[in-house]
C-alpha positions as CSV (number, residue, x, y, z in Angstrom):
1,X,14.7,-2.1,-47.0
2,X,15.7,-4.2,-50.2
3,X,14.4,-7.7,-50.6
4,X,17.2,-10.0,-51.1
5,X,16.5,-12.9,-53.5
6,X,18.3,-15.9,-53.9
7,X,20.4,-14.7,-56.7
8,X,21.8,-12.2,-54.5
9,X,23.5,-13.9,-52.4
10,X,26.8,-15.7,-52.6
11,X,27.9,-18.0,-50.6
12,X,30.8,-17.3,-47.8
13,X,33.0,-20.2,-46.3
14,X,32.6,-20.5,-42.3
15,X,35.9,-21.9,-40.7
16,X,35.9,-23.2,-36.9
17,X,37.3,-25.7,-34.2
18,X,35.3,-27.7,-31.9
19,X,36.4,-30.2,-29.1
20,X,35.5,-33.7,-30.2
21,X,32.5,-33.4,-27.6
22,X,31.1,-30.6,-29.3
23,X,31.3,-32.1,-32.7
24,X,29.5,-35.1,-31.1
25,X,26.6,-33.2,-29.7
26,X,26.2,-31.8,-32.6
27,X,26.6,-34.6,-34.7
28,X,24.0,-36.5,-32.8
29,X,21.7,-33.7,-33.0
30,X,22.0,-33.3,-36.4
31,X,21.4,-37.1,-36.9
32,X,18.6,-37.1,-35.0
33,X,16.8,-33.9,-37.0
34,X,18.0,-35.8,-40.3
35,X,20.1,-33.1,-41.4
36,X,24.0,-32.9,-42.4
37,X,26.1,-30.4,-39.5
38,X,26.6,-27.8,-41.9
39,X,22.5,-27.6,-42.5
40,X,22.6,-28.2,-38.4
41,X,24.7,-25.5,-37.4
42,X,23.6,-23.1,-39.5
43,X,20.3,-23.2,-38.7
44,X,20.7,-22.8,-35.1
45,X,22.6,-19.9,-35.5
46,X,20.2,-18.0,-37.8
47,X,18.0,-19.1,-35.0
48,X,19.9,-17.4,-32.3
49,X,20.8,-14.9,-34.3
50,X,16.9,-13.9,-35.4
51,X,16.1,-14.4,-31.3
52,X,19.1,-11.7,-30.3
53,X,17.7,-9.7,-32.8
54,X,13.8,-9.8,-31.9
55,X,14.8,-9.7,-27.9
56,X,16.9,-7.1,-28.3
57,X,15.0,-4.2,-30.4
58,X,14.7,-1.2,-28.4
59,X,11.5,0.9,-28.5
60,X,12.2,4.6,-27.6
61,X,9.3,7.2,-27.0
62,X,8.6,10.1,-24.5
63,X,6.6,10.5,-22.1
64,X,3.7,11.9,-24.8
65,X,4.2,9.0,-27.4
66,X,3.8,6.5,-24.8
67,X,1.0,7.3,-23.7
68,X,-0.6,7.9,-26.8
69,X,1.0,4.2,-27.3
70,X,-0.9,3.1,-24.3
71,X,-4.2,4.5,-25.3
72,X,-4.1,2.8,-28.9
73,X,-3.5,-0.6,-27.2
74,X,-6.2,-0.4,-24.8
75,X,-8.4,0.9,-27.6
76,X,-7.5,-1.3,-29.6
77,X,-7.1,-5.2,-28.4
78,X,-4.0,-6.8,-30.6
79,X,-6.6,-9.8,-32.3
80,X,-8.1,-6.8,-33.7
81,X,-5.8,-4.7,-34.2
82,X,-5.7,-4.2,-38.3
83,X,-1.8,-2.3,-37.9
84,X,-0.7,-5.3,-35.6
85,X,-2.0,-7.8,-38.4
86,X,-0.3,-6.0,-40.5
87,X,2.9,-5.7,-38.6
88,X,3.0,-9.4,-37.7
89,X,2.8,-10.2,-41.3
90,X,5.6,-8.4,-42.5
91,X,8.2,-10.7,-43.7
92,X,11.0,-10.8,-40.9
93,X,14.3,-8.6,-41.4
94,X,16.3,-11.6,-42.0
95,X,14.1,-13.0,-44.6
């Protein structure tokens, strides 16, 4: 996957409607964090999007591959597994 740099990013406009209670709730939370409404909404939406992507990632393995996967996990606890360490060190897809 090609890495995106800040220079590649072009702002897009997002228009949304919310009732007064929703705006007040968002504004209150944003004020507590010391950020403006737009930043709060974008950060919250991005955090939610990351969680959805991570939670919905599906790994499909046939029986033989799953057996190898289980054996690899049993043979190499995650804390000492260099492959897992490298995987976890990689930038997130949305970075």
